N, C-alpha and C positions, 0 to 999 in steps of 0.2 A: 350497759351493753355494748358489745363489739359493733364497730361500724357495719358490719355486713349482716347484723341482726336487729339494728334500729327497727325497720318496719315492723318485723314481727313484733318485738316487744312493745310499740305504740299501738299495734292492732290488739294484742291480749288486754293491755292497758284499756283500752277503748270499750273493747267487750265485756271486759270485768265490770265497769262503770256500768253499763245496761242491764246486764245480767243482776247486779246488785240492786239497782232500781227496782226491778221486775220482782225478783224475790222479796225484797223489803216491802213492797206494796201487797204482794200476796199474804206474805206472813202476818203483817200488820192487819190487813182484812180478815184474816183468820181470826187472830187474836181478838180483834174487835167483836167479829160475831160469837165467838165462845166464851168470852171472859170479860166482855165490856171494855171501858177506856182503861181501868185499872190494870186490865191484861196487856194492853199495849205499852202502858207504861213499865209494867214489870219485864216485859220484853226487850224494850230499850234500854233499861238500865241494866238488864243481864248482859246482853250484848256490848254495850259500853265498859262494863267491868271486865269483861271477857278480854275486849280490844285494850284495855289499860293492862292487864296482864301481859298479854303477847308483846305489846309494844315497849313494855319497860324492858323487856330483855335484849331489845334490838340496839345493834352499834348505830351510831350517828354517820350519817354518809359524809364522806370527803367532800368539802365545799371548793369552790374556785379559790375563794377567798384564803382558805386553809392552805392551798397548795401554792398560792404567791407567797405567803408568808413563810412557808418553808423554803423556796428558793432564795427568799430575801436572807433568811438566817444562815443556808449554808455559806460556807466560803467558795468562791468560785478559785480558779487556777490562778488568776491575775492577783486575787487577794493573797495568796499563799506564797506568792514569788516564783512559782513552778513555771518555767518556760518551756514553750510548746511549740 
């Protein structure tokens, strides 16, 4: 996130965690009451498979180590003999 939006990004992330815990507990309780333990297992399995399908299409984030390696492999102006 850009520097001016980091607080907003952290707030959305934190709120999503609490919302997920609430919705997961409510849906899990409903599945348990309606379908017994096998319903909770089937619901968790379905959500896991859905997550795997969505996550398999995501690009890997750029890491700090990756940026450092790119800087190390790119020739600098000193290495190329360019005087500035």
